[in-house]
C-alpha positions in Angstrom: -27.4 -44.5 -44.6 -29.2 -43.0 -41.6 -28.4 -39.5 -40.5 -25.7 -39.4 -37.6 -27.4 -38.2 -34.4 -26.2 -35.0 -34.0 -24.7 -34.8 -30.2 -25.8 -31.5 -29.4 -29.3 -32.8 -28.7 -29.2 -33.7 -25.6 -28.2 -30.5 -24.1 -30.5 -28.5 -26.4 -33.5 -30.7 -25.2 -33.0 -30.1 -21.1 -32.7 -26.2 -21.5 -35.3 -23.3 -22.6 -32.9 -20.9 -24.6 -35.8 -18.1 -24.1 -35.0 -18.1 -20.5 -31.8 -19.5 -20.1 -28.6 -17.0 -21.1 -26.6 -20.4 -22.1 -25.4 -20.6 -25.9 -27.7 -22.9 -27.9 -24.5 -23.5 -30.1 -23.9 -25.6 -32.9 -21.0 -28.6 -33.6 -17.9 -26.9 -34.7 -15.7 -27.5 -37.7 -11.9 -28.6 -36.1 -9.1 -27.6 -34.8 -5.9 -28.8 -34.3 -5.7 -26.4 -31.1 -7.6 -28.9 -29.0 -9.4 -26.5 -26.4 -10.3 -27.1 -22.5 -12.1 -25.2 -20.0 -13.3 -26.0 -16.3 -16.4 -24.3 -14.9 -17.4 -24.0 -11.8 -21.2 -24.0 -11.2 -22.6 -23.3 -7.8 -25.7 -25.0 -8.7 -27.8 -26.8 -5.9 -25.0 -28.1 -5.2 -20.8 -26.3 -5.9 -18.8 -28.5 -8.6 -16.8 -28.3 -11.5 -17.2 -28.9 -14.5 -14.7 -30.4 -17.0 -15.0 -30.4 -20.5 -12.5 -31.0 -23.1 -12.6 -30.5 -27.1 -13.3 -33.4 -29.8 -14.8 -33.6 -32.9 -16.4 -30.5 -32.9 -18.3 -30.6 -29.4 -17.0 -30.0 -25.6 -17.1 -33.6 -23.8 -18.0 -33.3 -20.5 -17.9 -34.3 -16.6 -19.2 -32.9 -13.8 -16.5 -33.3 -10.8 -17.9 -32.7 -7.3 -14.8 -31.9 -5.4 -13.0 -30.5 -8.5 -9.5 -31.9 -9.8 -5.8 -32.1 -7.3 -3.0 -31.9 -8.1 -2.4 -35.3 -5.8 -1.7 -38.0 -7.6 -3.6 -40.3 -4.3 -6.7 -38.1 -4.9 -9.1 -40.4 -6.7 -11.9 -37.4 -8.2 -15.4 -38.6 -9.2 -16.4 -37.6 -12.4 -19.4 -38.1 -13.7 -20.0 -38.3 -17.5 -23.1 -35.6 -18.6 -24.0 -34.6 -22.5 -21.7 -32.5 -24.1 -21.3 -28.9 -25.0 -21.0 -26.7 -28.0 -17.5 -25.4 -27.9 -19.4 -21.9 -27.3 -20.3 -22.6 -24.4 -16.5 -22.3 -23.4 -17.4 -18.5 -22.6 -20.6 -18.9 -21.3 -20.3 -17.1 -17.1 -23.4 -15.9 -15.8 -26.5 -16.9 -13.5 -28.9 -19.6 -15.1 -32.3 -18.8 -13.9 -34.2 -20.9 -11.4 -36.6 -23.5 -12.8 -33.9 -24.1 -15.0 -31.6 -26.9 -16.2 -28.8 -26.4 -13.9 -29.3 -23.2 -12.4 -26.8 -21.5 -9.8 -24.0 -19.5 -10.7 -21.4 -20.5 -13.7 -17.2 -19.2 -13.7 -14.9 -20.6 -15.7 -12.4 -21.2 -13.5 -10.0 -22.2 -15.8 -9.1 -22.8 -19.4 -6.5 -23.5 -22.3 -5.3 -26.4 -24.7 -5.2 -30.5 -24.0 -2.9 -32.7 -25.6 -3.9 -36.1 -25.9 -0.8 -39.1 -25.4 -3.0 -41.6 -27.7 -5.8 -41.7 -29.9 -8.8 -39.9 -27.7 -11.5 -41.7 -29.8 -9.3 -45.5 -28.8 -9.4 -44.1 -25.1 -13.0 -43.0 -24.8 -14.1 -46.7 -26.1 -11.8 -48.2 -23.4 -12.6 -45.8 -20.9 -9.5 -44.9 -20.0 -7.9 -41.1 -21.6 -4.9 -39.9 -20.5 -3.6 -36.4 -21.7 -1.8 -33.1 -20.8 -2.6 -30.0 -19.8 -1.7 -26.4 -20.6 -4.0 -24.2 -18.7 -3.8 -21.3 -16.8 -4.2 -23.8 -13.6 -3.9 -27.1 -14.8 -0.9 -28.3 -16.4 1.0 -31.8 -17.2 -0.2 -35.3 -16.8 -4.1 -36.0 -16.6 -5.9 -39.3 -16.5 -9.9 -39.9 -17.1 -10.5 -43.5 -16.0 -14.5 -45.2 -16.3 -15.8 -47.0 -14.2 -19.4 -47.1 -14.7 -20.8 -50.7 -15.2 -22.8 -51.1 -17.4 -26.7 -51.0 -17.0 -25.5 -48.0 -14.3 -27.9 -44.8 -14.5 -24.7 -42.6 -14.5 -21.4 -43.0 -16.2 -18.9 -42.7 -13.8 -15.0 -42.2 -14.1 -12.2 -41.1 -12.0 -10.4 -38.1 -12.9 -7.0 -37.7 -11.7 -3.2 -35.9 -12.1 -0.5 -39.0 -12.9 3.2 -38.5 -11.4 5.4 -35.8 -13.1 6.8 -32.8 -12.1 3.5 -31.2 -12.0 2.3 -32.9 -9.4 2.1 -31.6 -5.2 0.8 -33.1 -1.8 -2.3 -32.2 -1.2 -1.7 -30.9 2.2 0.8 -28.3 0.1 -1.3 -27.3 -2.0 -5.2 -27.6 -3.3 -5.4 -26.5 -6.4 -9.6 -25.3 -6.0 -9.0 -23.4 -2.6 -5.6 -21.6 -3.7 -7.2 -20.4 -6.7 -11.0 -19.9 -6.8 -11.1 -17.4 -8.8 -12.9 -17.0 -12.9 -9.8 -16.6 -15.3 -12.2 -13.6 -17.1 -12.4 -11.9 -14.1 -9.0 -12.6 -12.4 -7.0 -13.6 -15.5 -3.3 -15.7 -14.3 -2.4 -15.7 -17.6 -2.5 -15.2 -21.3 -6.3 -14.2 -22.3 -6.7 -16.7 -25.3 -5.6 -20.4 -25.0 -1.7 -21.0 -24.6 0.7 -22.3 -26.6 3.2 -24.5 -26.1 7.1 -23.0 -25.4 9.6 -22.9 -27.4 12.5 -24.9 -27.0 16.2 -22.9 -27.6 16.8 -22.3 -31.2 12.6 -23.3 -32.2 10.9 -20.6 -33.8 7.9 -20.3 -37.0 9.9 -17.4 -37.3 13.9 -18.3 -36.7 16.0 -16.3 -38.9 14.2 -13.4 -39.3 15.4 -10.0 -39.2 12.8 -7.7 -41.1 10.7 -6.3 -37.7 7.8 -5.7 -40.0 7.2 -9.6 -40.2 6.4 -9.9 -36.4 3.3 -10.2 -35.2 2.2 -6.7 -33.1 4.5 -5.0 -34.6 3.8 -1.2 -35.5 5.5 1.3 -37.8 6.6 4.5 -36.2 9.2 7.1 -35.4 11.9 6.1 -33.1 10.7 6.9 -29.4 12.6 9.5 -27.5 12.1 7.4 -24.2 11.7 4.1 -23.5 11.7 2.8 -19.7 12.6 -0.7 -18.8 10.8 -3.1 -18.0 10.8 -4.0 -14.3 10.6 -7.8 -12.8 8.8 -8.6 -9.8 10.5 -10.6 -6.4 8.9 -14.1 -6.4 8.2 -16.7 -4.7 6.7 -18.9 -7.1 6.4 -20.1 -10.7 2.6 -19.4 -12.5 0.9 -22.8 -13.7 1.5 -22.6 -17.0 4.6 -23.4 -19.3 4.9 -20.8 -21.5 8.2 -19.0 -19.3 11.7 -18.7 -20.0 14.6 -18.3 -17.8 17.6 -16.5 -18.2 20.6 -15.2 -16.0 20.0 -12.9 -13.5 23.7 -11.0 -14.2 24.6 -9.0 -11.3 25.1 -5.9 -13.4 23.2 -2.1 -14.1 20.5 -1.6 -17.0 21.5 -0.4 -20.0 18.9 0.6 -22.6 20.5 1.4 -26.6 19.1 4.1 -28.2 19.8 4.0 -31.6 19.4 7.1 -34.6 20.5 7.0 -37.1 23.4 5.3 -36.6 24.0 6.6 -33.8 23.9 5.2 -29.9 23.1 6.7 -27.3 23.9 4.2 -24.0 21.7 5.5 -21.4 20.8 3.9 -17.7 18.2 2.7 -15.7 18.0 6.3 -14.1 17.6 8.4 -17.5 21.4 8.6 -17.6 23.5 9.0 -21.0 26.4 6.9 -20.1 28.2 7.1 -23.5 31.2 8.9 -23.2 32.0 6.4 -20.4 32.6 3.5 -22.7 33.0 4.1 -26.5 34.3 1.2 -27.5 30.3 -0.4 -26.5 28.8 2.5 -28.5 31.1 1.9 -31.5 30.3 -1.9 -31.4 27.1 -1.4 -31.1 26.8 1.2 -34.1 28.6 -1.6 -36.0 25.6 -3.5 -35.8 24.6 -1.2 -39.0 21.3 -0.5 -37.6 19.5 3.1 -38.5 17.1 3.3 -35.8 16.9 1.1 -32.2 15.8 0.5 -28.6 18.3 -2.1 -27.3 17.4 -3.7 -23.5 20.5 -5.6 -21.8 22.3 -5.7 -18.6 26.3 -4.2 -18.3 28.8 -7.0 -16.0 32.4 -7.4 -15.7 33.2 -11.5 -16.3 35.8 -12.8 -13.7 38.0 -15.3 -14.3 35.4 -18.2 -13.6 33.1 -17.0 -16.3 30.9 -15.4 -13.2 29.3 -11.8 -13.4 31.9 -10.0 -10.4 29.3 -6.6 -9.6 32.4 -5.5 -7.6 35.1 -5.4 -10.8 32.0 -4.2 -12.6 31.9 -1.1 -10.2 36.1 -0.5 -10.4 35.8 -0.9 -14.8 33.7 2.6 -14.3 35.6 3.6 -11.8 38.5 3.5 -13.2 37.5 4.0 -16.8 38.6 0.6 -17.9 34.9 0.5 -19.9 37.1 -2.4 -22.3 36.4 -5.6 -19.5 32.8 -4.2 -19.4 30.0 -7.6 -21.3 26.7 -6.2 -22.3 24.5 -8.9 -22.1 21.3 -8.0 -24.3 17.7 -9.9 -24.0 15.0 -7.5 -25.8 14.5 -5.7 -28.8 11.1 -3.4 -27.4 12.1 -0.7 -30.9 14.0 -1.9 -33.8 14.5 -0.2 -37.7 11.2 1.9 -37.2 8.6 -0.4 -35.7 7.8 -0.5 -32.6 7.4 -4.1 -31.0 6.0 -3.8 -27.4 3.3 -5.2 -28.7 4.9 -8.0 -30.2 4.9 -11.4 -28.0 8.3 -11.7 -25.8 9.9 -15.0 -27.7 9.5 -13.5 -31.5 11.3 -10.5 -29.9 14.0 -12.4 -28.9 14.5 -14.7 -31.7 14.7 -11.3 -33.8 17.5 -10.2 -31.5 19.3 -13.9 -31.8 19.5 -13.7 -35.7 21.0 -10.1 -35.4 23.2 -10.8 -33.3 24.5 -14.1 -35.0 24.8 -12.5 -37.7 27.8 -10.1 -36.5 31.0 -10.5 -35.0 31.1 -9.1 -32.0 33.6 -9.5 -28.4 31.6 -6.6 -26.0 28.1 -8.0 -27.2 26.2 -11.0 -26.2 22.9 -12.4 -26.7 21.6 -13.9 -23.3 20.5 -16.9 -23.5 17.5 -19.0 -22.0 17.5 -22.2 -20.8 14.9 -25.2 -21.1 15.1 -26.9 -18.6 12.6 -27.6 -14.8 13.0 -23.8 -13.3 13.9 -25.3 -9.9 16.6 -27.3 -11.4 18.1 -24.0 -13.3 17.8 -21.7 -10.0 19.4 -25.1 -7.8 22.4 -25.0 -10.2 22.3 -20.5 -9.8 22.9 -21.2 -6.5 25.8 -23.5 -6.7 27.4 -21.3 -9.0 27.1 -18.3 -6.3 24.7 -16.4 -8.7 22.1 -13.8 -7.6 19.1 -16.3 -9.2 16.9 -16.3 -12.6 15.0 -14.8 -14.2 11.5 -15.7 -15.8 9.4 -14.3 -18.5 6.5 -15.2 -20.3 7.0 -16.5 -23.8 4.0 -14.6 -25.9 4.1 -11.2 -23.1 4.4 -7.2 -24.1 6.7 -5.4 -23.5 5.7 -2.7 -20.4 8.3 0.3 -19.1 7.1 -0.8 -15.2 7.5 -3.6 -12.7 5.2 -6.7 -14.1 4.6 -9.8 -13.5 5.0 -11.6 -16.8 8.5 -10.5 -15.5 9.5 -12.2 -12.6 12.9 -12.2 -10.1 14.2 -16.3 -8.6 16.8 -15.1 -6.7 19.2 -17.7 -4.6 19.5 -14.9 -1.7 18.0 -12.0 -0.7 19.6 -9.1 -2.0 17.9 -5.3 -3.1 19.7 -1.5 -2.8 18.9 0.7 0.6 20.1 4.2 0.7 23.1 5.0 3.7 22.1 6.8 5.6 24.9 7.0 8.4 28.4 5.6 9.1 30.6 4.9 11.6 34.4 5.3 11.6 36.3 1.8 11.8 37.6 1.2 15.3 35.4 4.0 16.6 38.6 6.1 15.5 38.1 9.5 13.5 41.1 9.6 12.2 40.9 6.6 10.7 41.0 6.1 6.8 38.2 3.4 6.6 34.6 2.9 7.4 33.3 1.1 10.1 29.7 0.3 9.3 27.4 1.6 7.7 23.5 2.4 8.1 21.0 1.5 5.9 17.3 2.3 5.0 14.9 2.3 2.4 11.8 4.7 2.1 8.3 3.6 3.2 4.9 3.4 1.7 4.9 8.3 2.7 8.2 8.1 1.4 10.3 8.3 4.6 13.7 6.5 5.3 12.7 4.3 7.7 16.6 2.2 9.2 16.7 -1.5 9.0 19.9 -2.2 9.9 23.3 -2.0 9.1 26.0 -3.7 7.3 30.2 -3.9 8.1 31.6 -6.7 6.6 32.1 -7.6 2.5 35.2 -4.8 1.2 38.4 -5.0 1.1 40.2 -2.0 2.5 40.9 0.0 -0.7 36.8 -0.1 -1.4 36.6 0.9 2.5 38.5 3.9 1.8 37.1 4.6 -0.9 33.6 4.7 0.8 34.7 6.6 4.0 35.5 9.3 1.4 32.1 8.7 -0.5 30.0 9.2 2.8 32.0 11.5 4.9 31.3 14.3 1.6 27.5 13.7 2.3 28.0 14.4 6.5 25.0 16.2 7.7 24.8 17.0 12.2 20.7 15.3 11.9 19.0 12.1 11.5 17.7 11.4 7.9 16.2 8.6 9.0 12.2 9.0 10.6 11.6 8.5 14.0 14.5 8.6 16.8 17.2 6.7 14.9 19.6 7.4 17.4 17.9 5.5 19.9 18.3 2.8 17.8 21.9 2.6 16.4 22.7 0.1 18.7 20.9 -2.2 16.4 22.8 -2.0 13.9 26.6 -1.2 15.3 26.7 -2.2 19.1 29.2 0.3 19.5 28.6 3.9 21.7 25.7 6.4 20.2 28.5 9.1 19.7 30.5 6.9 16.8 27.1 7.2 14.2 28.1 10.2 12.0 24.2 11.4 9.9 24.9 12.0 6.1 22.3 13.2 3.7 20.5 10.1 2.1 22.1 10.3 -1.5 24.2 7.3 -1.7 23.2 3.5 -2.9 24.4 0.5 -2.0 23.8 -2.8 -2.7 23.6 -5.8 0.0 23.1 -9.5 0.3 21.1 -10.4 4.1 20.0 -13.1 5.3 16.5 -12.1 5.8 14.2 -9.5 7.3 13.4 -9.4 11.9 9.9 -8.7 12.6 11.4 -5.5 13.2 11.9 -4.6 10.1 15.6 -5.2 10.2 18.3 -7.2 8.0 20.5 -10.3 9.0 23.5 -10.7 8.5 24.0 -8.3 5.9 27.1 -7.9 3.6 27.9 -5.4 0.9 27.6 -5.9 -2.9 28.7 -2.5 -4.6 28.3 0.9 -4.7 24.8 1.5 -6.8 24.9 5.0 -9.6 22.0 3.7 -11.4 19.2 4.4 -9.5 18.5 7.4 -7.6 17.9 7.1 -3.7 14.3 8.5 -4.0 13.0 5.3 -5.7 15.0 2.5 -3.0 12.4 0.9 -1.6 12.3 -2.9 0.9 10.9 -5.4 -2.2 9.3 -7.6 -0.9 8.7 -11.3 -2.6 4.8 -11.9 -3.8 3.4 -15.0 -5.3 2.0 -14.4 -8.3 -2.1 -15.7 -8.7 -2.1 -19.0 -11.1 1.6 -20.0 -8.8 3.0 -23.2 -7.8 5.6 -23.4 -5.9 9.2 -24.2 -6.4 10.7 -27.5 -5.0 12.9 -25.2 -3.6 13.4 -23.9 -0.2 14.3 -20.7 -1.8 11.1 -20.7 -3.3 8.4 -22.3 -1.6 5.4 -20.0 -0.6 3.1 -22.3 0.9 3.4 -21.2 4.9 4.4 -25.0 6.8 1.9 -26.4 9.0 2.3 -28.1 12.3 -0.4 -30.7 13.4 -2.5 -30.0 10.6 -4.9 -32.6 11.0 -5.2 -31.2 15.0 -9.5 -30.7 14.9 -9.9 -27.0 15.8 -13.9 -27.6 15.6 -15.7 -30.8 16.7 -18.8 -29.9 15.0 -17.3 -29.6 11.4 -14.1 -31.6 11.5 -12.4 -28.5 10.2 -8.3 -28.8 11.0 -5.4 -26.5 11.9 -4.9 -26.5 8.1 -8.2 -25.8 6.9 -7.8 -22.1 8.9 -4.2 -21.6 7.6 -4.8 -22.2 3.9 -8.2 -20.2 4.6 -7.0 -17.0 5.1 -3.9 -17.8 2.6 -6.7 -18.1 0.1 -8.5 -14.7 1.7 -5.4 -12.6 2.7 -5.6 -9.7 -0.9 -9.2 -8.8 1.3 -8.7 -9.3 3.9 -4.9 -7.4 4.8 -6.5 -3.7 3.9 -8.3 -4.7 7.0 -5.6 -5.3 8.7 -2.9 -3.0 7.5 -2.2 0.2 9.6 -3.5 -0.9 12.6 -3.7 -2.4 15.9 -4.4 -5.9 16.0 -5.5 -8.3 18.6 -4.9 -11.8 18.3 -7.8 -14.7 19.9 -5.5 -18.2 19.7 -6.6 -21.3 20.6 -3.7 -23.8 20.7 -6.1 -26.7 21.3 -9.5 -25.2 19.4 -12.4 -24.0 19.8 -13.5 -25.9 22.6 -10.0 -25.4 25.1 -8.5 -22.4 26.1 -8.3 -19.1 23.9 -6.6 -16.0 24.8 -6.8 -13.0 23.8 -3.6 -11.4 22.9 -3.0 -7.7 22.4 1.4 -7.8 22.6 3.7 -10.3 21.6 4.6 -11.5 25.0 6.6 -14.6 24.0 4.9 -15.4 21.2 7.1 -15.0 18.2 5.7 -14.3 14.3 7.1 -14.2 11.4 5.9 -10.8 10.0 4.0 -9.7 12.4 5.0 -6.4 13.6 5.6 -4.7 17.1 4.4 -1.5 16.9 6.4 1.3 18.9 5.5 1.7 22.4 5.3 5.5 22.8 2.0 4.6 20.9 0.4 3.3 24.2 2.7 4.6 27.2 3.1 2.2 30.0 1.7 -0.9 28.1 3.9 -3.7 25.6 4.0 -2.9 22.0 1.3 -3.3 20.2 1.0 -5.7 17.6 0.1 -5.1 13.6 -0.7 -7.8 11.1 0.2 -6.2 8.0 1.4 -9.0 5.1 -0.6 -12.1 4.1 2.7 -14.0 5.5 2.1 -12.3 8.6 -1.4 -13.4 8.3 -0.8 -17.3 7.0 1.8 -17.2 10.0 -0.5 -16.6 12.1 -2.9 -18.6 11.5 -0.2 -21.2 11.9 0.5 -20.8 15.8 -3.4 -20.9 16.2 -4.6 -17.6 16.2 -8.2 -17.6 14.8 -9.5 -14.5 15.0 -8.2 -11.6 14.1 -9.1 -7.9 16.3 -8.5 -4.4 15.2 -8.8 -1.0 16.0 -10.6 1.8 15.1 -8.2 4.2 14.6 -4.8 3.7 12.0 -1.1 3.6 13.9 -0.6 6.7 12.0 -3.4 8.2 13.8 -3.9 6.5 16.7 -6.1 8.9 18.9 -8.8 10.0 16.4 -10.6 7.1 14.8 -11.0 6.8 11.4 -14.5 4.8 11.6 -17.6 3.9 14.1 -19.1 0.3 14.5 -22.3 -0.2 16.0 -22.8 -4.2 17.0 -26.0 -5.4 16.3 -26.0 -8.2 19.0 -29.4 -9.9 19.0 -30.6 -11.1 23.3 -32.6 -14.7 23.6 -35.9 -15.0 21.6 -34.9 -12.9 18.8 -36.1 -14.0 15.2 -33.4 -13.7 12.2 -35.8 -11.2 10.6 -36.0 -8.5 13.5 -31.7 -8.6 13.4 -32.0 -7.9 9.7 -34.7 -5.3 10.2 -32.2 -3.3 13.2 -29.8 -3.3 10.2 -31.7 -1.7 7.8 -33.6 0.5 10.6 -29.6 1.6 11.7 -28.8 2.5 9.0 -31.7 4.6 7.5 -31.2 6.6 11.0 -27.4 7.0 10.1 -28.5 8.2 6.7 -30.7 10.8 8.8 -27.5 12.0 10.4 -25.7 12.2 7.4 -23.1 8.9 7.8 -23.4 6.4 5.5 -22.8 2.8 6.7 -21.5 -0.2 5.6 -22.2 -4.3 6.5 -21.0 -7.4 7.3 -22.0 -10.4 9.5 -20.3 -10.6 12.7 -19.5 -14.3 11.7 -21.0 -15.0 15.5 -25.3 -14.3 16.3 -25.8 -10.6 14.3 -24.5 -7.8 12.1 -22.1 -5.4 12.6 -22.6 -2.1 11.0 -19.3 -0.2 10.3 -19.0 3.7 9.4 -15.8 5.3 8.2 -15.2 8.4 9.9 -12.0 11.2 8.6 -10.1 11.1 11.6 -10.9 14.0 13.4 -12.4 13.6 16.7 -11.2 12.0 20.0 -12.2 8.7 21.7 -14.2 10.6 23.8 -16.5 12.0 21.3 -16.5 9.1 18.8 -17.9 7.1 21.6 -19.8 9.3 23.8 -21.8 9.6 20.0 -22.1 6.4 19.5 -23.7 6.2 22.4 -26.1 9.0 21.8 -27.5 7.0 18.9 -27.8 3.7 20.5 -29.7 5.6 23.0 -32.2 7.3 20.5 -32.6 3.6 18.6 -33.7 2.6 22.1 -35.8 5.3 22.6 -37.8 5.8 19.8 -37.9 1.9 19.1 -38.0 0.6 22.5 -39.2 -2.9 21.6 -36.8 -3.6 19.4 -33.9 -1.6 20.9 -31.6 -1.7 24.0 -28.8 0.2 25.1 -28.3 -1.0 28.1 -25.1 -4.7 27.9 -26.2 -7.6 29.6 -28.1 -10.4 28.6 -30.9 -10.0 31.0 -31.6 -6.7 29.5 -31.6 -8.1 25.7 -33.8 -10.6 26.4 -36.1 -9.8 23.7 -34.2 -6.9 22.0 -31.3 -6.0 20.2 -28.4 -4.7 22.1 -26.6 -2.0 19.8 -23.1 -2.3 21.4 -21.4 1.3 20.8 -18.3 -0.3 23.6 -16.1 -0.7 20.5 -15.9 2.7 19.9 -13.7 3.7 23.0 -10.0 3.6 23.5 -8.4 0.2 22.7 -11.6 -1.5 21.7 -11.5 -3.8 18.6 -14.2 -5.3 16.5 -13.5 -9.0 14.6 -11.9 -7.7 11.0 -13.5 -7.9 7.6 -12.6 -11.6 6.9 -11.7 -12.8 10.1 -12.8 -16.9 11.3 -14.8 -16.4 14.3 -13.9 -19.1 17.2 -17.0 -20.9 17.2 -18.5 -24.0 16.5 -18.9 -23.7 12.5 -15.8 -21.5 12.3 -18.3 -19.1 10.9 -16.2 -15.4 8.7 -17.3 -11.9 9.4 -17.8 -11.4 5.9 -18.4 -7.7 4.2 -21.6 -7.7 2.1 -23.2 -5.3 0.0 -26.4 -3.8 1.1 -28.7 -5.3 -1.5 -28.3 -8.6 0.0 -29.1 -7.6 3.3 -32.8 -9.7 3.3 -30.8 -13.4 1.6 -29.1 -13.1 4.4 -29.7 -16.8 6.8 -27.7 -15.6 10.0 -23.9 -14.2 11.3 -22.0 -17.0 10.6 -23.9 -17.3 7.6 -20.3 -18.0 5.4 -17.3 -20.8 7.3 -14.0 -21.1 6.5 -15.2 -24.0 4.0 -17.4 -21.9 2.6 -16.6 -18.1 2.1 -13.8 -18.3 -0.4 -15.4 -20.1 -2.7 -18.8 -17.0 -1.7 -16.6 -13.9 -3.2 -15.1 -16.3 -6.2 -18.6 -15.7 -7.3 -18.4 -12.0 -6.2 -15.6 -10.8 -6.7 -16.0 -7.3 -6.7 -15.3 -5.6 -4.0 -19.0 -5.1 -1.3 -16.6 -1.8 0.2 -14.7 -0.7 -2.7 -16.8 3.2 -1.4 -16.0 2.6 2.2 -12.3 2.9 1.3 -12.8 6.6 -0.7 -15.8 7.8 2.4 -14.3 9.7 4.7 -17.1 12.1 7.0 -17.0 13.7 9.5 -19.6 14.2 12.9 -20.3 17.6 12.5 -24.4 17.6 11.5 -25.2 14.0 13.4 -23.8 16.0 17.0 -26.3 18.7 15.7 -28.8 16.8 15.4 -28.9 14.8 18.3 -28.0 18.1 19.9 -24.7 16.5 21.4 -21.7 18.6 23.4 -18.3 16.1 22.7 -16.5 16.2 25.6 -13.2 17.8 25.2 
């Protein structure tokens, strides 16, 4: 019988392995866990190589547009030669003149699960399967549509109806998650494992920690800080998560050494003496050494946690009412389990507790259901929310994205900075309202509003006594707190009494105003387990690799009105394209916007209609776009700051196309921290001259002792940006920039001109220094431009200068794909460079104005 043909022959004959870094590969033995990989390939045309392991090789299809979670979107998939399994780890550049020349990244990877016999499906031309990846999940199908004799074997790839499907206008996975999962992993680096159901584990009932993977023999640690969850609006795509109730209580770690337990709060305080009964029950677990993690709660008559009842139980030494829900065991019986996967730790903890008869200690069960349904049920029960935890994650004593908080309503801790008396009567025994604050990035306490409801009479009296004992004569809030107290209480200014910022309370609220104030707050209780210095605003994030929940409380994508409106007729790009672009580059762009006044260019009817340059909000309300203090620019309306991804996308939804920023930060507005040179070519200037001009400008700046960074303008030219230490005023910076440009024009008058105006720059390049004056702005990095094509201002390394093809080389349709193949920040050193102008002033004999 003749030997069967090697299925990798075609793969190998197409490649010269002396030139290409791709693996030669061999047929691999069968594996019960079938791998899949999707590689994004910037060859002659960008496409996605979709590969499924079967028979020791990777069956492969080229999908030009990539996959879609919308079942209506049928994507062409051209079957190509089988690839070796070793190709699954290939990322790199295939050299020019080699087959498939271009850059390759691993866009997603994981395991796949055939629904029926895959060999028969290949013969029949219908392959149904489930994907378990970092981006791809759920049920998918490949259907062959090629006819006999066709040169290419064409299939279509599409999403089947299930819980993961999403309409394209709500979620486009290739645009939302364009990066390599190697450079930016979204979940476990290895293949994801199937989610374990309640009671199902390969080690169910195991109580010996030495048998668990990742267990390390070690003495009991003196301290283990609690792992903290990140507030989130969405869940990752893969299914390897468990969901627990978010208890309305106090976090408590239990350290047991030589059989003696100590109860440690999140802030490191020893509460053993407060709960002797609980300590006795922990000792009864007969553990020589352990660290246990859980939450203290008091259950109301309806069986639900009651935060106020917990406080009263602690204050009144009524600890017998307290229940301790345990959910983790990072150390046990001489073994450090922090590197053991979560599901293994929890199975061990469950087995330990089930073997005992316990009154105060319970296991925090997890639920196996659709997360949106769990969250909706929690909301119906008026619970705070749920905690999602990745099953294979280690235990880390920090805030992580492997534990996520999904809340039914907004709620967090606040610092008390002042109060009013009930009825505005200082003799009243009850509190009227509390003035609340959070710490900003500089550690200053900023006011966020107040709360005047949520307590009964007894609590109001107790609160009055607690806060009055901390009374002081000065406001603890940064800025002019007294001028803002009307926002808190609507009472005369004289009624507010300031206190030292020591007391922490928890409050629920409807949301945040654009001014950073909480709306409709309700007092939930005091927090004795968290120091006031640690209280900051808790903003929800959307983890990478996440899909929004089917719940209004957990939606993460900006809702776009008139999404189909074309804003650029030359390309057909729509308002939806623009909003999704800004969502996709938010992580890159926000550092260039945050902390700076920002002007907006709005085009309600697209770039061909009337454009509005807007420095102030006027009547425009954009959520999360901040109005800055009027004192920054007296006699003008407040300036704007776009400091969050939500504000960026929200502005685009309100028809903002361009974002322009000042050359100074809000905190130091009278002293610029950068200088910008806009190389603007006149009529008749070849692009090569623009590149030469940028190089010459950089060289001259280096002679002056100044390093500079490069970006395209998104229009016709380039921007050269010089970071500065904020030591000189606007007149000095603008004056020196003018001197630099005049020097260039004097030395190379055939190349440069220092005067603005179209007539002056014909055949020459005007280096615009006028952007360095007070109130002047420049298009921000990654901003789109309201011009045909919707070009983008893209930061690039100087090494790419000679390869640039134009100032609008990247558009909102192509910029994010470019970034997915260039994951490092080309301006990484810009952020830590602070230069003075003294040497430049000396060389140019520039005398700065006073």
